[in-house]
Each structure stands twice: as structure tokens, then as C-alpha cells.
C-alpha positions, 0 to 999 in steps of 0.5 A: 626428867630433862637434861640439866647441869648438876646444880639445876638437876639437884633442884629439879629433884623435888619431882617424884617419879611414881612409875615409868611404863612403855606405850606402844603404838596401838593397832596400826593403820593400813600400810604401816608396820613396826618393822619400819626403818627410815633413813634420815634425809639431808634435811634431818641429818644436821639436827642429830647433834642437838639436844632434844626439843623439850616442851611443857604444857601446864593445865589448871584443873577445876578438880584433881585430875580434871572433871573429878577423874583423878590423876590415874584416870587422866594418865590412862586417858593420855596413854591410850590416846598416845598409843592411838596417835603413835600408830599414825606417827610411827617414826616418833615411837622408834629409835635413832640408830647408826649404821657404821657400814654405810655411815647412815642414821636410821629411825628403827621401829622394829621395837616401837614404843615410847617411855611414859613417866608418871610423876608428882611435884609440890609446885603451885601450877598457877604461879608457874603458869603466871610468872614472867620469869621462868622457874628453870629448875621446875620446868626442867623437872616437868620434862622427861629425860631423853639421852641422845648423846650416844646412838641408839637413842629414843626419838620421843619420851613423855611425862605427866606430872600431878601438880596438886590441882594442876597437871603438867604434860612434858615431852622430849623429841629428837629434832632429827626426826621432826621439825617444829611444824611436825611436832605441833601437828603431832601434839594436835593429833594426840590432843584430838585422840584424847578429846575426840577419840581419834588422832585423825579428823576431817580437819587433821589428816594422817601424816606421811613420812616417806623421805622421798617427799624431800628428794634432792640430787645426791641427797643420801651422800649429802646427808652422810657428809652432814653427819660426818660434819656435825657428829664425826664420832658416831655413834657418839653424838656430842663432840665439842658442843657444850650446851650446859651453860644454857641453864644459867641464862635468864628466861622470861615470857612476854605477851604482845596483843593485837594492838601491840603488834599493829603498832609495831608494824605501823612504826616500821612501815611509817619509818620506811615511807618517811625515808622513801619520801625524804629520798625523793618521789613524794608521799605517793611514790613512797607508799607504793615502794614500801613493802609492808612488814609481816608480823614475823619480820616485825618481831624478828627486827624488834628482837634483833635490835633489842639484842644489840642494845642489851649486849652493848654492841656498836660501831665495828661489831658485825651482828647476825639474826638466824631463823628457820624457814619452812620449805614445804610449800616452797619446794617443787613439787610442794610437800604436804603440811602433813609431812612428818620430818624436817623440811626447814632451812636456816636463813641468816640476816646480817649487819656489818656494823651493829651501830646501824641497828641503833637509833630510831631507824635501827628497827627499819634496817633490821626489818629490811635485812630480815626481809632480804633473807626471806626474799633470798630463801623464797627465790631459791629455797634449796640454794646453799643446802650443801654442808658449806652452810654448817661450816659457815655457821660454825665460824660466826660469832655466836655472842653477836648472833640472835636466834628467832625460833618457832613462829606466831603461826604455831597455835600452841594453846589451841592445839593442846586441849586434851579434853580438860581445857586449853593449857594455862602456859606452854613453854619451850624448855630447851632454849639453847642460845644466849639471845634466843627468842621463841615465838608462838601464838598466845592464849588469846586471839591475835596475841603472840607469846614471846619467850626470851633466853639471855644473859641475866645481866642483859635481861632488863634492857632487853625487856625494856626494848621489847615492851617499849 
């Protein structure tokens, strides 16, 4: 079960482990072999020091185990599908290993396999799936432990937990081997293997993971420099970074439907048009100059202004918003969406005076700052990719920074049907930051799920800003 502070770990102990087994890749595809050793790229290296990505998928089953199969049959089905999927997504079945002689970190698949935990818990899956406020101890108990504090360390662990008439599927995966898009693609393949009998379909081709796809001048040395910066004591990974406080923050989930999002975007666009018209040029000129905001930009701006208000930031306080941009289609040559690895960069929007983000026009200024960060990334996707950006990040005032993670384009509910229906709830358990907002596609068409982690004292104000 997932990493936790001592108090939370004690509460999470209500989950009873029934068995722990090892799932190895099944018969491998052409050209693949368990002797694979894959060096991390400069895109991968900065993520070595982070805790694993942990997600939980909750299912309300009509009968115990789904369709009357029973929990053992469901576990067997999940394990067979996982073995077939790992044969294609081989790096996820390996271990992260540090080579002191060269200063590199590799994924070693010479003994490929994934720990699979079977468990049960006396938890009401309907309550857990329906509550706005997260039951953090319960969620933590439904994801497997992946101890990556010292290398070598596993890349992936899986847990299936029987919840009475429900089921939880939890996974922990190391960010150094796969970014968000890659993890969601793996989930889609695993669910497809369980539901349709194959992780590779006409709609979902096999992945590729050769790091030459993200080649960069002196990329190997840059990767080693980043490792020395974020994890100077390898093979011990964790240094001065303390993530234990993340479990003491309040977490809630909200849903914005199509009309909510259209209204938000229209509000920002109308503010931009009105400002341009006031500045001169009339309505027609204002309409032609205003750039419509995307769903992501609108939600990021909403999150940032809500964070500023809830934290009580104001005149003289600099404030920042961080998000990741997927570079696959923006590189030259472009990288396939099937790439299994990291191909993202940090983007940063900034505001020198937080008071500018207050008031009616605050959300417009926030949206423009986010748009400017997106435009800078699109103009030069690899600019500033040296280790300097890590030092810049370390100097930022984290208590005045909000982080928007994932994307409304991630179809969290659509891709995770293992054959017993879509999940009733999907959550990122490993939310690390005070002021983090996770966006994924919701349960219904056009809906966006918004999950928030913030100081409990600020949550009610944040909620009021988000829901208006």
C-alpha cells in the first residue's frame, strides 16, 4: 500500500493483503527481449527524485467480482491481461538501476516482472466514489507501495482490492520512465487486453520506447547533469525533498460540465473583447484581435486566481503557475503518440503582483499569462532545457505557486474499462503540492473532473472561486 506518514499509514492498515505475486511479461513481441537495458533520457532524468505516480480506479460491480465471476476470477483476468500488456510495454516491468561508473540510470529488464498485490477492505465503494472530499487514508490503502528512495527500484506495482460489491485497481508507476500520456496509453492497452483479448488493436498500436526518438545535442551528458542536480547522492534518491506533508492537505473533487466550461471561456473572451474595445478600435477590431481561450487555459486561469484569493495573496506578492506541456507533436521530427517515456517540459506563467489577478479582470490577466507561456513553448519547444530550469524552479516561492497537472484530454474514464464497465471514480492519489489541481476528462461527454489539493484552511474559499 502507498507511501504515507505514520498516522495515515496506521489508518490505511484496514486494508488486508491476501497475496502478493509477480506478473512477468508473456510471450514477447518480435524484436523484444527481457535483456533490455534502457538508459534514461534527459527528459526522464529530472523525475528520478519524485515519488511514484499513484492512481486508483474504483468500480461498482453488479455482483461480487463483476458478472458473478468472483474476486479470484477477476484477479486472474487482470493478471493475464497485464502479462500480455507488459510484453509490449516492457520498460514498465523493469527496475531503475544506477551505474556509478558512468553516472547513468538505466531501466534494467533482465529479470522483468511486476508485483501484484491482492487485498480486501471493508470500504463502501459507493461512498468512496461519490464523496467530494477525499478519504485520503482509504485511497492510500488502495494503491501499492513502490519504494524508490534507493535504487535499484521497481518501475511499476499493481494492486487489486475487493471492496464488498466493488473493486479498486491501483497502480504506482515511476515518473522517470513514463509521463502522463504514456501511463494513460498503458492503462488503455491493459484494459483492452482484459476486455477484448489484446493490448494492441487497430485503434491502439504498440508503443515504442527507444530513447533515440528524443535525441538532443549532448543529451546523455545533460541527463547526467540533471541526475547530479536532483539526486546528488545516488543510488540514494531522496535528499532534501520532504513529501510527507502532502497527506495533511485537504483534497476535493469537482465536476464542470460542458455548459460550465463554455460559460467560463465566454466570460474570459468577453473580458478580452471589452478591454480591447475600450482601448480603441471599436467592437470589430476588438473581436479580431482577441484570441479565444482553450479549455485548458481557462481552467488554469480559474485555478490560479482561486489559489491567489484563497491564500490571501495581494500587492507585492509574486505568484506563479506551473504546468507540463507534451512535446511529442512539437519536436522536429515529431515523436509518435505511442512513445513510452517522458516527452514533456515545464512551462511557467508568472505575475509580479498578485493583486493583478484579483477583481473582475484578474482571470483575464491570468489567462493571458498562461497563453504567453504556451506561446513561448510552441515557438521554441526545447529552449531552456538545460539544468538551469531546475535551479530556477528550486528558487521559486512554492507557497505562492500553483500547479496544474494532467489534461482534460486524458480520457480517464473511457480508457479504463476492463470488461466490467467504466470506473465510478478515478483519482490521482499522489498529489504532492499545496495548490495542485489535476484535470482529466470526466465521466460524461464534455465534462472535466477537477481534483484539488490545498491547505484545509483555504479549501472552502478555493471551492467558492471554482464553482462560482
